[in-house]
Jmol script that loads the backbone (N, CA, C; Angstrom):
load data "model"
ATOM      1  N   UNK A   1     119.506  85.378 106.398  1.00  0.00           N
ATOM      2  CA  UNK A   1     118.771  84.500 106.253  1.00  0.00           C
ATOM      3  C   UNK A   1     117.572  84.643 107.046  1.00  0.00           C
ATOM      4  N   UNK A   2     116.207  84.336 106.704  1.00  0.00           N
ATOM      5  CA  UNK A   2     114.763  84.406 107.591  1.00  0.00           C
ATOM      6  C   UNK A   2     114.426  83.008 107.734  1.00  0.00           C
ATOM      7  N   UNK A   3     114.430  82.797 109.216  1.00  0.00           N
ATOM      8  CA  UNK A   3     113.784  81.552 109.299  1.00  0.00           C
ATOM      9  C   UNK A   3     112.089  81.774 110.099  1.00  0.00           C
ATOM     10  N   UNK A   4     111.368  81.393 109.285  1.00  0.00           N
ATOM     11  CA  UNK A   4     109.665  81.525 109.292  1.00  0.00           C
ATOM     12  C   UNK A   4     109.630  79.887 110.149  1.00  0.00           C
ATOM     13  N   UNK A   5     108.543  79.745 111.165  1.00  0.00           N
ATOM     14  CA  UNK A   5     108.625  78.421 112.195  1.00  0.00           C
ATOM     15  C   UNK A   5     106.632  78.930 111.774  1.00  0.00           C
ATOM     16  N   UNK A   6     106.096  77.662 111.531  1.00  0.00           N
ATOM     17  CA  UNK A   6     104.449  77.619 111.045  1.00  0.00           C
ATOM     18  C   UNK A   6     104.194  76.435 112.045  1.00  0.00           C
ATOM     19  N   UNK A   7     103.189  76.584 112.856  1.00  0.00           N
ATOM     20  CA  UNK A   7     102.652  75.302 113.691  1.00  0.00           C
ATOM     21  C   UNK A   7     101.285  75.375 114.054  1.00  0.00           C
ATOM     22  N   UNK A   8     100.901  74.141 114.631  1.00  0.00           N
ATOM     23  CA  UNK A   8      99.847  74.195 115.848  1.00  0.00           C
ATOM     24  C   UNK A   8      99.954  74.095 116.958  1.00  0.00           C
ATOM     25  N   UNK A   9      99.541  74.398 117.951  1.00  0.00           N
ATOM     26  CA  UNK A   9      99.769  74.758 119.437  1.00  0.00           C
ATOM     27  C   UNK A   9      98.695  73.045 119.851  1.00  0.00           C
ATOM     28  N   UNK A  10      99.374  72.650 120.613  1.00  0.00           N
ATOM     29  CA  UNK A  10      98.441  71.349 121.284  1.00  0.00           C
ATOM     30  C   UNK A  10      97.832  72.242 122.493  1.00  0.00           C
ATOM     31  N   UNK A  11      96.230  71.848 122.466  1.00  0.00           N
ATOM     32  CA  UNK A  11      95.696  72.469 123.986  1.00  0.00           C
ATOM     33  C   UNK A  11      95.800  72.535 125.321  1.00  0.00           C
ATOM     34  N   UNK A  12      96.654  71.513 125.407  1.00  0.00           N
ATOM     35  CA  UNK A  12      96.995  71.375 126.643  1.00  0.00           C
ATOM     36  C   UNK A  12      98.312  71.858 126.805  1.00  0.00           C
ATOM     37  N   UNK A  13      99.486  71.911 126.592  1.00  0.00           N
ATOM     38  CA  UNK A  13     100.765  71.942 126.837  1.00  0.00           C
ATOM     39  C   UNK A  13     101.154  73.512 125.851  1.00  0.00           C
ATOM     40  N   UNK A  14     101.106  74.652 125.822  1.00  0.00           N
ATOM     41  CA  UNK A  14     101.354  75.602 125.202  1.00  0.00           C
ATOM     42  C   UNK A  14     102.696  75.756 124.794  1.00  0.00           C
ATOM     43  N   UNK A  15     103.646  75.129 125.677  1.00  0.00           N
ATOM     44  CA  UNK A  15     105.155  75.062 125.351  1.00  0.00           C
ATOM     45  C   UNK A  15     105.742  73.990 123.799  1.00  0.00           C
ATOM     46  N   UNK A  16     104.690  72.970 123.729  1.00  0.00           N
ATOM     47  CA  UNK A  16     104.817  72.074 122.698  1.00  0.00           C
ATOM     48  C   UNK A  16     104.133  72.480 121.603  1.00  0.00           C
ATOM     49  N   UNK A  17     104.940  72.276 119.884  1.00  0.00           N
ATOM     50  CA  UNK A  17     103.725  72.418 118.809  1.00  0.00           C
ATOM     51  C   UNK A  17     103.640  70.768 118.159  1.00  0.00           C
ATOM     52  N   UNK A  18     102.790  71.104 117.639  1.00  0.00           N
ATOM     53  CA  UNK A  18     101.901  69.499 117.221  1.00  0.00           C
ATOM     54  C   UNK A  18     102.865  69.479 115.839  1.00  0.00           C
ATOM     55  N   UNK A  19     102.333  70.324 114.825  1.00  0.00           N
ATOM     56  CA  UNK A  19     103.314  70.115 113.681  1.00  0.00           C
ATOM     57  C   UNK A  19     104.081  71.249 113.377  1.00  0.00           C
ATOM     58  N   UNK A  20     105.288  71.039 112.991  1.00  0.00           N
ATOM     59  CA  UNK A  20     106.155  72.267 112.609  1.00  0.00           C
ATOM     60  C   UNK A  20     106.210  71.946 110.845  1.00  0.00           C
ATOM     61  N   UNK A  21     106.422  73.287 110.207  1.00  0.00           N
ATOM     62  CA  UNK A  21     106.815  73.835 109.170  1.00  0.00           C
ATOM     63  C   UNK A  21     107.880  74.934 108.934  1.00  0.00           C
ATOM     64  N   UNK A  22     108.924  74.558 108.844  1.00  0.00           N
ATOM     65  CA  UNK A  22     110.032  75.345 108.810  1.00  0.00           C
ATOM     66  C   UNK A  22     110.504  75.873 107.155  1.00  0.00           C
ATOM     67  N   UNK A  23     110.251  77.339 107.200  1.00  0.00           N
ATOM     68  CA  UNK A  23     110.849  77.723 105.736  1.00  0.00           C
ATOM     69  C   UNK A  23     111.909  78.667 106.004  1.00  0.00           C
ATOM     70  N   UNK A  24     112.988  78.662 105.454  1.00  0.00           N
ATOM     71  CA  UNK A  24     114.438  79.358 105.519  1.00  0.00           C
ATOM     72  C   UNK A  24     114.151  80.398 104.581  1.00  0.00           C
ATOM     73  N   UNK A  25     114.006  81.529 104.531  1.00  0.00           N
ATOM     74  CA  UNK A  25     114.002  82.585 103.392  1.00  0.00           C
ATOM     75  C   UNK A  25     115.265  83.345 103.336  1.00  0.00           C
ATOM     76  N   UNK A  26     115.739  83.809 101.787  1.00  0.00           N
ATOM     77  CA  UNK A  26     116.730  84.397 101.594  1.00  0.00           C
ATOM     78  C   UNK A  26     115.973  86.026 101.645  1.00  0.00           C
ATOM     79  N   UNK A  27     116.742  87.308 101.857  1.00  0.00           N
ATOM     80  CA  UNK A  27     116.250  88.326 101.389  1.00  0.00           C
ATOM     81  C   UNK A  27     115.876  88.768 100.356  1.00  0.00           C
ATOM     82  N   UNK A  28     116.424  87.759  99.274  1.00  0.00           N
ATOM     83  CA  UNK A  28     115.715  88.049  97.757  1.00  0.00           C
ATOM     84  C   UNK A  28     114.484  87.496  97.832  1.00  0.00           C
ATOM     85  N   UNK A  29     114.210  86.494  98.561  1.00  0.00           N
ATOM     86  CA  UNK A  29     112.426  86.067  98.283  1.00  0.00           C
ATOM     87  C   UNK A  29     111.651  86.543  99.106  1.00  0.00           C
ATOM     88  N   UNK A  30     111.993  87.787  99.727  1.00  0.00           N
ATOM     89  CA  UNK A  30     110.931  88.898 100.047  1.00  0.00           C
ATOM     90  C   UNK A  30     110.566  90.015  99.370  1.00  0.00           C
ATOM     91  N   UNK A  31     109.236  90.086  98.709  1.00  0.00           N
ATOM     92  CA  UNK A  31     109.006  90.704  97.187  1.00  0.00           C
ATOM     93  C   UNK A  31     109.350  92.177  97.649  1.00  0.00           C
ATOM     94  N   UNK A  32     109.080  92.842  98.857  1.00  0.00           N
ATOM     95  CA  UNK A  32     109.785  94.062  99.278  1.00  0.00           C
ATOM     96  C   UNK A  32     110.841  94.731  98.628  1.00  0.00           C
ATOM     97  N   UNK A  33     111.960  93.253  99.460  1.00  0.00           N
ATOM     98  CA  UNK A  33     113.245  93.855  99.256  1.00  0.00           C
ATOM     99  C   UNK A  33     113.421  93.318  97.559  1.00  0.00           C
ATOM    100  N   UNK A  34     112.786  92.646  97.147  1.00  0.00           N
ATOM    101  CA  UNK A  34     113.221  92.358  95.592  1.00  0.00           C
ATOM    102  C   UNK A  34     112.730  93.917  94.862  1.00  0.00           C
ATOM    103  N   UNK A  35     111.722  94.555  95.233  1.00  0.00           N
ATOM    104  CA  UNK A  35     110.923  95.678  94.316  1.00  0.00           C
ATOM    105  C   UNK A  35     112.270  96.778  94.535  1.00  0.00           C
ATOM    106  N   UNK A  36     112.747  97.040  95.833  1.00  0.00           N
ATOM    107  CA  UNK A  36     113.748  97.867  96.179  1.00  0.00           C
ATOM    108  C   UNK A  36     115.086  97.463  95.900  1.00  0.00           C
ATOM    109  N   UNK A  37     115.852  97.205  95.336  1.00  0.00           N
ATOM    110  CA  UNK A  37     117.380  96.584  95.460  1.00  0.00           C
ATOM    111  C   UNK A  37     118.378  97.409  95.956  1.00  0.00           C
ATOM    112  N   UNK A  38     117.825  98.788  95.117  1.00  0.00           N
ATOM    113  CA  UNK A  38     119.280  99.855  95.771  1.00  0.00           C
ATOM    114  C   UNK A  38     119.030 100.421  97.131  1.00  0.00           C
ATOM    115  N   UNK A  39     118.077 100.179  98.084  1.00  0.00           N
ATOM    116  CA  UNK A  39     117.619 100.477  99.287  1.00  0.00           C
ATOM    117  C   UNK A  39     118.332  99.410  99.998  1.00  0.00           C
ATOM    118  N   UNK A  40     118.345  98.059  99.829  1.00  0.00           N
ATOM    119  CA  UNK A  40     118.931  97.359 100.955  1.00  0.00           C
ATOM    120  C   UNK A  40     120.433  97.004 100.179  1.00  0.00           C
ATOM    121  N   UNK A  41     121.349  97.413 100.790  1.00  0.00           N
ATOM    122  CA  UNK A  41     122.677  97.175 100.673  1.00  0.00           C
ATOM    123  C   UNK A  41     122.933  95.723 100.996  1.00  0.00           C
ATOM    124  N   UNK A  42     123.919  95.075 100.250  1.00  0.00           N
ATOM    125  CA  UNK A  42     124.298  93.675 100.206  1.00  0.00           C
ATOM    126  C   UNK A  42     125.322  93.302 101.445  1.00  0.00           C
ATOM    127  N   UNK A  43     126.052  94.765 101.303  1.00  0.00           N
ATOM    128  CA  UNK A  43     127.142  94.389 102.397  1.00  0.00           C
ATOM    129  C   UNK A  43     126.733  94.820 103.713  1.00  0.00           C
ATOM    130  N   UNK A  44     125.252  95.366 104.247  1.00  0.00           N
ATOM    131  CA  UNK A  44     124.835  95.665 105.283  1.00  0.00           C
ATOM    132  C   UNK A  44     123.517  94.250 105.347  1.00  0.00           C
ATOM    133  N   UNK A  45     124.155  93.401 105.988  1.00  0.00           N
ATOM    134  CA  UNK A  45     123.177  92.128 106.724  1.00  0.00           C
ATOM    135  C   UNK A  45     122.673  92.330 108.017  1.00  0.00           C
ATOM    136  N   UNK A  46     123.152  93.404 108.722  1.00  0.00           N
ATOM    137  CA  UNK A  46     122.694  92.906 110.016  1.00  0.00           C
ATOM    138  C   UNK A  46     122.631  94.708 110.955  1.00  0.00           C
ATOM    139  N   UNK A  47     122.391  94.792 112.033  1.00  0.00           N
ATOM    140  CA  UNK A  47     122.683  96.190 112.757  1.00  0.00           C
ATOM    141  C   UNK A  47     124.063  96.311 113.143  1.00  0.00           C
ATOM    142  N   UNK A  48     124.520  97.593 113.294  1.00  0.00           N
ATOM    143  CA  UNK A  48     125.734  97.680 113.610  1.00  0.00           C
ATOM    144  C   UNK A  48     125.883  97.466 114.876  1.00  0.00           C
ATOM    145  N   UNK A  49     127.140  97.033 115.371  1.00  0.00           N
ATOM    146  CA  UNK A  49     127.536  96.343 116.958  1.00  0.00           C
ATOM    147  C   UNK A  49     127.108  97.734 117.537  1.00  0.00           C
ATOM    148  N   UNK A  50     126.622  97.469 118.917  1.00  0.00           N
ATOM    149  CA  UNK A  50     126.190  98.996 119.942  1.00  0.00           C
ATOM    150  C   UNK A  50     127.585  99.269 120.467  1.00  0.00           C
ATOM    151  N   UNK A  51     127.812 100.324 120.719  1.00  0.00           N
ATOM    152  CA  UNK A  51     128.470 100.674 121.338  1.00  0.00           C
ATOM    153  C   UNK A  51     128.309 102.022 122.469  1.00  0.00           C
ATOM    154  N   UNK A  52     128.742 102.273 123.291  1.00  0.00           N
ATOM    155  CA  UNK A  52     128.652 103.473 124.393  1.00  0.00           C
ATOM    156  C   UNK A  52     129.042 104.671 123.898  1.00  0.00           C
ATOM    157  N   UNK A  53     128.789 105.605 123.972  1.00  0.00           N
ATOM    158  CA  UNK A  53     129.018 106.967 123.443  1.00  0.00           C
ATOM    159  C   UNK A  53     128.854 108.098 124.836  1.00  0.00           C
ATOM    160  N   UNK A  54     129.836 108.704 124.639  1.00  0.00           N
ATOM    161  CA  UNK A  54     130.063 109.636 125.987  1.00  0.00           C
ATOM    162  C   UNK A  54     129.730 110.613 125.755  1.00  0.00           C
ATOM    163  N   UNK A  55     128.953 111.436 126.508  1.00  0.00           N
ATOM    164  CA  UNK A  55     128.174 112.560 126.309  1.00  0.00           C
ATOM    165  C   UNK A  55     128.473 113.158 127.450  1.00  0.00           C
ATOM    166  N   UNK A  56     128.839 114.884 127.575  1.00  0.00           N
ATOM    167  CA  UNK A  56     129.105 115.738 128.784  1.00  0.00           C
ATOM    168  C   UNK A  56     128.689 117.007 127.969  1.00  0.00           C
ATOM    169  N   UNK A  57     127.883 117.853 128.882  1.00  0.00           N
ATOM    170  CA  UNK A  57     128.045 119.223 128.896  1.00  0.00           C
ATOM    171  C   UNK A  57     129.093 119.989 129.666  1.00  0.00           C
ATOM    172  N   UNK A  58     130.158 120.855 129.138  1.00  0.00           N
ATOM    173  CA  UNK A  58     131.062 121.575 130.116  1.00  0.00           C
ATOM    174  C   UNK A  58     130.307 122.626 130.461  1.00  0.00           C
ATOM    175  N   UNK A  59     130.204 122.466 131.418  1.00  0.00           N
ATOM    176  CA  UNK A  59     129.800 124.016 132.573  1.00  0.00           C
ATOM    177  C   UNK A  59     130.712 124.917 132.548  1.00  0.00           C
ATOM    178  N   UNK A  60     130.401 126.190 132.512  1.00  0.00           N
ATOM    179  CA  UNK A  60     131.077 127.500 132.579  1.00  0.00           C
ATOM    180  C   UNK A  60     130.862 127.980 134.096  1.00  0.00           C
ATOM    181  N   UNK A  61     132.155 127.714 135.117  1.00  0.00           N
ATOM    182  CA  UNK A  61     131.920 128.705 136.023  1.00  0.00           C
ATOM    183  C   UNK A  61     131.363 129.801 136.496  1.00  0.00           C
ATOM    184  N   UNK A  62     130.273 129.729 137.122  1.00  0.00           N
ATOM    185  CA  UNK A  62     129.812 131.509 137.274  1.00  0.00           C
ATOM    186  C   UNK A  62     128.652 131.403 136.881  1.00  0.00           C
ATOM    187  N   UNK A  63     128.385 130.639 135.839  1.00  0.00           N
ATOM    188  CA  UNK A  63     127.409 130.793 134.644  1.00  0.00           C
ATOM    189  C   UNK A  63     126.111 130.552 135.185  1.00  0.00           C
ATOM    190  N   UNK A  64     124.946 131.311 135.146  1.00  0.00           N
ATOM    191  CA  UNK A  64     123.362 131.141 135.432  1.00  0.00           C
ATOM    192  C   UNK A  64     122.976 130.353 134.541  1.00  0.00           C
ATOM    193  N   UNK A  65     121.528 129.735 135.268  1.00  0.00           N
ATOM    194  CA  UNK A  65     120.743 129.108 134.299  1.00  0.00           C
ATOM    195  C   UNK A  65     119.969 129.830 133.362  1.00  0.00           C
ATOM    196  N   UNK A  66     119.704 129.576 132.263  1.00  0.00           N
ATOM    197  CA  UNK A  66     118.629 130.579 131.464  1.00  0.00           C
ATOM    198  C   UNK A  66     116.922 130.540 132.327  1.00  0.00           C
ATOM    199  N   UNK A  67     116.245 131.441 132.678  1.00  0.00           N
ATOM    200  CA  UNK A  67     115.653 131.488 133.042  1.00  0.00           C
ATOM    201  C   UNK A  67     114.297 132.159 132.177  1.00  0.00           C
ATOM    202  N   UNK A  68     113.867 132.045 131.300  1.00  0.00           N
ATOM    203  CA  UNK A  68     112.999 132.383 130.713  1.00  0.00           C
ATOM    204  C   UNK A  68     111.185 132.098 130.777  1.00  0.00           C
ATOM    205  N   UNK A  69     110.359 132.454 130.506  1.00  0.00           N
ATOM    206  CA  UNK A  69     109.146 131.873 130.580  1.00  0.00           C
ATOM    207  C   UNK A  69     108.866 131.286 129.129  1.00  0.00           C
ATOM    208  N   UNK A  70     108.498 130.070 128.977  1.00  0.00           N
ATOM    209  CA  UNK A  70     108.060 129.289 127.916  1.00  0.00           C
ATOM    210  C   UNK A  70     107.322 129.876 126.769  1.00  0.00           C
ATOM    211  N   UNK A  71     106.402 131.234 127.335  1.00  0.00           N
ATOM    212  CA  UNK A  71     105.594 131.833 126.058  1.00  0.00           C
ATOM    213  C   UNK A  71     105.339 133.297 126.676  1.00  0.00           C
ATOM    214  N   UNK A  72     105.336 134.108 126.225  1.00  0.00           N
ATOM    215  CA  UNK A  72     104.770 135.809 126.517  1.00  0.00           C
ATOM    216  C   UNK A  72     103.399 136.020 127.019  1.00  0.00           C
ATOM    217  N   UNK A  73     102.938 136.353 128.243  1.00  0.00           N
ATOM    218  CA  UNK A  73     101.396 136.998 128.144  1.00  0.00           C
ATOM    219  C   UNK A  73     101.737 138.393 128.412  1.00  0.00           C
ATOM    220  N   UNK A  74     100.568 138.831 128.166  1.00  0.00           N
ATOM    221  CA  UNK A  74     100.483 140.390 128.547  1.00  0.00           C
ATOM    222  C   UNK A  74     100.486 140.698 129.760  1.00  0.00           C
ATOM    223  N   UNK A  75     100.904 141.654 130.548  1.00  0.00           N
ATOM    224  CA  UNK A  75     101.156 142.058 132.271  1.00  0.00           C
ATOM    225  C   UNK A  75      99.478 141.542 132.686  1.00  0.00           C
ATOM    226  N   UNK A  76      98.516 142.159 131.905  1.00  0.00           N
ATOM    227  CA  UNK A  76      97.100 141.873 132.708  1.00  0.00           C
ATOM    228  C   UNK A  76      96.977 140.221 133.008  1.00  0.00           C
ATOM    229  N   UNK A  77      97.272 139.783 131.421  1.00  0.00           N
ATOM    230  CA  UNK A  77      97.071 138.243 131.567  1.00  0.00           C
ATOM    231  C   UNK A  77      97.960 137.390 132.739  1.00  0.00           C
ATOM    232  N   UNK A  78      99.064 138.112 132.635  1.00  0.00           N
ATOM    233  CA  UNK A  78     100.179 137.285 133.514  1.00  0.00           C
ATOM    234  C   UNK A  78      99.464 137.479 134.986  1.00  0.00           C
ATOM    235  N   UNK A  79      98.786 138.443 135.780  1.00  0.00           N
ATOM    236  CA  UNK A  79      98.481 138.900 136.780  1.00  0.00           C
ATOM    237  C   UNK A  79      96.930 138.039 137.114  1.00  0.00           C
ATOM    238  N   UNK A  80      96.412 137.847 135.926  1.00  0.00           N
ATOM    239  CA  UNK A  80      95.228 137.174 136.305  1.00  0.00           C
ATOM    240  C   UNK A  80      96.035 135.354 136.393  1.00  0.00           C
ATOM    241  N   UNK A  81      96.395 134.845 135.788  1.00  0.00           N
ATOM    242  CA  UNK A  81      97.021 133.789 135.693  1.00  0.00           C
ATOM    243  C   UNK A  81      97.783 133.412 137.057  1.00  0.00           C
ATOM    244  N   UNK A  82      98.125 134.583 137.810  1.00  0.00           N
ATOM    245  CA  UNK A  82      99.309 134.387 138.873  1.00  0.00           C
ATOM    246  C   UNK A  82      98.170 134.350 139.929  1.00  0.00           C
ATOM    247  N   UNK A  83      97.015 135.234 139.833  1.00  0.00           N
ATOM    248  CA  UNK A  83      95.768 135.235 140.711  1.00  0.00           C
ATOM    249  C   UNK A  83      95.167 133.784 140.804  1.00  0.00           C
ATOM    250  N   UNK A  84      95.165 132.853 139.500  1.00  0.00           N
ATOM    251  CA  UNK A  84      94.613 131.890 139.568  1.00  0.00           C
ATOM    252  C   UNK A  84      95.181 130.707 140.181  1.00  0.00           C
ATOM    253  N   UNK A  85      96.401 130.956 140.128  1.00  0.00           N
ATOM    254  CA  UNK A  85      97.281 129.875 140.777  1.00  0.00           C
ATOM    255  C   UNK A  85      97.592 129.982 141.960  1.00  0.00           C
ATOM    256  N   UNK A  86      97.756 131.000 142.493  1.00  0.00           N
ATOM    257  CA  UNK A  86      97.306 130.924 144.262  1.00  0.00           C
ATOM    258  C   UNK A  86      96.136 130.317 145.085  1.00  0.00           C
TER     259      UNK A  86
END
end "model"
wireframe off; spacefill off
backbone 0.3
color backbone group
């Protein structure tokens, strides 16, 4: 079910609503859901529960990190870039 609340705010106090109209909608009442019935499963009415995922990267003793330039330059352009960065 989807709860829609519509109302007008009072000018002085923004925490209160002057008039309230509440519509409780079912998924079938939404035109987009009606047009695509096979996409929205009736079994899945909410998001799955959040859970923790364990993740680790196994390190190999003595292995060196990969050090490669992100792109290759001609030696003359690499020298020019090196001079500009100094």
